[in-house]
C-alpha positions as CSV (number, residue, x, y, z in Angstrom):
1,X,1.0,-8.3,-30.8
2,X,-1.0,-11.0,-28.8
3,X,-2.5,-9.6,-25.7
4,X,-2.0,-11.8,-22.6
5,X,-3.3,-12.0,-19.1
6,X,-0.2,-12.0,-16.8
7,X,-0.9,-13.3,-13.3
8,X,2.0,-12.5,-10.9
9,X,3.0,-14.1,-7.6
10,X,3.8,-11.3,-5.1
11,X,6.5,-12.2,-2.5
12,X,9.8,-12.8,-4.2
13,X,8.4,-12.0,-7.7
14,X,7.2,-8.4,-7.4
15,X,8.2,-7.5,-3.9
16,X,11.5,-8.1,-2.2
17,X,10.1,-9.4,1.0
18,X,12.5,-12.4,1.7
19,X,14.7,-10.6,4.3
20,X,11.6,-9.3,6.2
21,X,9.9,-12.7,6.1
22,X,13.1,-14.5,7.4
23,X,13.3,-11.9,10.3
24,X,9.7,-12.4,11.1
25,X,9.7,-16.2,11.1
26,X,12.9,-16.2,13.2
27,X,11.1,-13.9,15.8
28,X,8.1,-16.3,15.8
29,X,10.2,-19.4,16.2
30,X,9.9,-19.9,19.9
31,X,6.1,-19.3,19.8
32,X,5.5,-21.8,17.1
33,X,8.1,-24.4,18.2
34,X,10.7,-24.4,15.5
35,X,14.4,-23.3,15.2
36,X,15.4,-19.9,13.7
37,X,17.1,-20.1,10.3
38,X,20.8,-19.1,9.9
39,X,22.1,-17.5,6.7
40,X,23.9,-20.8,5.9
41,X,20.6,-22.8,6.3
42,X,18.7,-20.3,4.1
43,X,20.9,-21.1,1.1
44,X,20.0,-24.8,1.6
45,X,16.3,-24.0,2.2
46,X,16.2,-22.2,-1.2
47,X,16.7,-25.6,-2.9
48,X,13.5,-27.0,-1.3
49,X,9.9,-26.9,-2.2
50,X,7.3,-25.4,0.1
51,X,6.2,-28.7,1.7
52,X,9.9,-29.7,2.2
53,X,10.5,-26.4,4.0
54,X,7.6,-27.1,6.3
55,X,8.8,-30.7,7.0
56,X,12.3,-29.4,7.7
57,X,11.0,-26.8,10.1
58,X,9.0,-29.3,12.2
59,X,6.1,-26.9,12.4
60,X,2.8,-28.8,13.1
61,X,0.5,-28.7,10.1
62,X,-2.2,-27.7,12.5
63,X,-0.2,-24.6,13.5
64,X,0.6,-23.6,10.0
65,X,-2.4,-21.5,9.2
66,X,-1.9,-19.5,12.4
67,X,1.8,-19.0,11.6
68,X,1.0,-17.8,8.1
69,X,-1.6,-15.3,9.4
70,X,0.8,-14.1,12.0
71,X,3.6,-13.6,9.4
72,X,1.1,-11.6,7.3
73,X,0.1,-9.4,10.3
74,X,3.8,-8.7,11.2
75,X,4.6,-8.1,7.5
76,X,1.9,-5.4,7.3
77,X,4.0,-3.3,9.6
78,X,6.9,-3.4,7.2
79,X,5.2,-3.7,3.8
80,X,5.3,0.1,3.1
81,X,9.1,0.0,3.3
82,X,9.5,-3.1,1.1
83,X,11.1,-2.5,-2.3
84,X,10.2,-3.6,-5.7
85,X,12.9,-5.7,-7.5
86,X,15.1,-3.4,-9.7
87,X,13.6,-3.0,-13.1
88,X,10.1,-4.3,-12.1
89,X,8.3,-1.0,-12.1
90,X,9.4,-0.1,-15.6
91,X,8.5,-3.6,-16.8
92,X,5.0,-3.5,-15.3
93,X,4.3,-0.1,-16.8
94,X,5.4,-1.2,-20.3
95,X,3.4,-4.5,-20.1
96,X,0.3,-2.5,-19.2
97,X,1.0,0.1,-21.9
98,X,1.3,-2.7,-24.4
99,X,-2.2,-3.8,-23.7
100,X,-1.6,-6.8,-21.5
101,X,-3.8,-7.4,-18.4
102,X,-2.0,-7.7,-15.1
103,X,-3.2,-9.4,-11.9
104,X,-1.8,-10.9,-8.7
105,X,-2.4,-14.3,-7.0
106,X,-0.6,-14.7,-3.8
107,X,-0.7,-16.4,-0.4
108,X,0.0,-13.0,1.2
109,X,-3.0,-10.9,2.2
110,X,-4.8,-8.6,-0.1
111,X,-4.4,-5.9,2.5
112,X,-0.6,-6.2,2.4
113,X,-0.5,-6.4,-1.4
114,X,-2.8,-3.4,-1.9
115,X,-0.9,-1.3,0.6
116,X,2.4,-2.2,-1.3
117,X,0.9,-1.3,-4.7
118,X,-0.5,2.0,-3.4
119,X,2.8,2.9,-1.8
120,X,4.6,2.4,-5.1
121,X,1.8,4.0,-7.1
122,X,1.2,0.8,-9.1
123,X,-2.4,-0.1,-8.1
124,X,-3.8,1.3,-11.3
125,X,-1.8,-1.2,-13.3
126,X,-3.5,-4.3,-11.9
127,X,-7.0,-5.5,-12.8
128,X,-7.3,-7.9,-9.8
129,X,-5.5,-8.9,-6.6
130,X,-6.5,-12.3,-5.1
131,X,-5.2,-13.9,-1.9
132,X,-4.9,-17.7,-1.9
133,X,-6.1,-19.1,1.4
134,X,-3.6,-21.9,1.5
135,X,0.1,-22.4,1.1
136,X,-0.5,-25.5,-0.9
137,X,-2.9,-26.4,-3.6
138,X,-2.2,-23.1,-5.5
139,X,-3.4,-24.8,-8.6
140,X,-7.0,-24.9,-7.2
141,X,-6.8,-21.2,-6.4
142,X,-5.4,-20.4,-9.9
143,X,-8.2,-22.5,-11.5
144,X,-10.9,-20.7,-9.4
145,X,-9.4,-17.3,-10.3
146,X,-9.5,-18.2,-14.0
147,X,-13.2,-19.2,-13.7
148,X,-14.1,-16.1,-11.7
149,X,-12.4,-13.7,-14.1
150,X,-13.6,-15.7,-17.2
151,X,-10.1,-15.9,-18.7
152,X,-9.1,-18.2,-21.5
153,X,-6.4,-20.6,-20.2
154,X,-4.4,-20.1,-23.4
155,X,-4.2,-16.4,-22.8
156,X,-2.6,-16.7,-19.4
157,X,1.0,-16.6,-18.3
158,X,1.7,-17.2,-14.6
159,X,4.8,-15.6,-13.2
160,X,6.4,-16.8,-9.9
161,X,9.6,-17.4,-7.9
162,X,8.9,-20.8,-6.3
163,X,8.7,-24.4,-7.5
164,X,5.2,-24.6,-6.2
165,X,4.2,-21.9,-8.7
166,X,5.6,-24.0,-11.6
167,X,3.8,-27.1,-10.3
168,X,0.5,-25.2,-9.9
169,X,0.6,-23.8,-13.4
170,X,1.5,-27.1,-15.0
171,X,-1.4,-28.9,-13.3
172,X,-3.9,-26.7,-15.1
173,X,-1.9,-26.4,-18.3
174,X,-1.0,-22.7,-17.9
175,X,2.2,-21.3,-19.4
176,X,4.6,-20.4,-16.6
177,X,7.6,-18.0,-16.2
178,X,9.9,-18.8,-13.3
179,X,12.0,-15.9,-12.0
180,X,15.4,-16.4,-10.5
181,X,15.5,-13.4,-8.2
182,X,13.1,-14.7,-5.5
183,X,12.9,-17.5,-3.0
184,X,13.9,-20.7,-4.8
185,X,17.3,-21.0,-6.4
186,X,17.7,-21.1,-10.2
187,X,18.8,-24.7,-9.9
188,X,15.6,-25.7,-8.0
189,X,13.4,-23.9,-10.5
190,X,15.2,-25.3,-13.6
191,X,14.6,-28.9,-12.2
192,X,10.8,-28.3,-12.5
193,X,11.0,-27.3,-16.2
194,X,9.2,-24.0,-16.4
195,X,8.3,-22.7,-19.9
196,X,10.8,-19.8,-19.2
197,X,13.4,-19.2,-16.5
198,X,14.4,-15.5,-16.4
199,X,17.1,-13.6,-14.6
200,X,15.8,-10.0,-14.8
201,X,12.3,-8.3,-14.9
202,X,13.0,-6.8,-18.3
203,X,13.1,-10.3,-19.8
204,X,9.4,-10.7,-18.9
205,X,8.6,-8.0,-21.4
206,X,10.7,-9.7,-24.1
207,X,9.0,-13.1,-23.6
208,X,5.5,-11.7,-23.4
209,X,5.7,-9.4,-26.3
210,X,7.3,-12.0,-28.6
211,X,4.8,-14.7,-27.6
């Protein structure tokens, strides 16, 4: 079996943080000058890329870094109560047991991610956790991570739940798995042509071990 380096996104891929993030962003709406999202609007937003979401919200690009940091701070109060997606724990354990290397690259903070992993007793499964400092340009963060960890590009599979994850991986010619249980809809993900589009965590194991 070929051993792979699996780099996971965090929010919407490993951790079911969507409801918490929606609640937090709605609470911060008045402070940052945008309208709260309704459930009906959320279904429409799931069809959009990250930049389209920002444009739709009307948030100033200059306020965006402060908003992201405030969301991370608020999320830190709830992260210990955040759940893994069903079947993800077993999948991660089997991937590690089969000799694959696991890591995380996310726009969430390393503090939040590490707290989550420790709460769920999964921290020992991951070789690295890296926080990307920007919502956009994830391909640059991914490329930098590859260089820092001295990983061969052909050994990597990136796993994420957003169209920007697919775009980032493709820009640096990294194989990408899109997961349909996170932020972006299956239709939006499919339109960006990932290498694989999965509907359950257990399918990750099948793809990786057969690759």
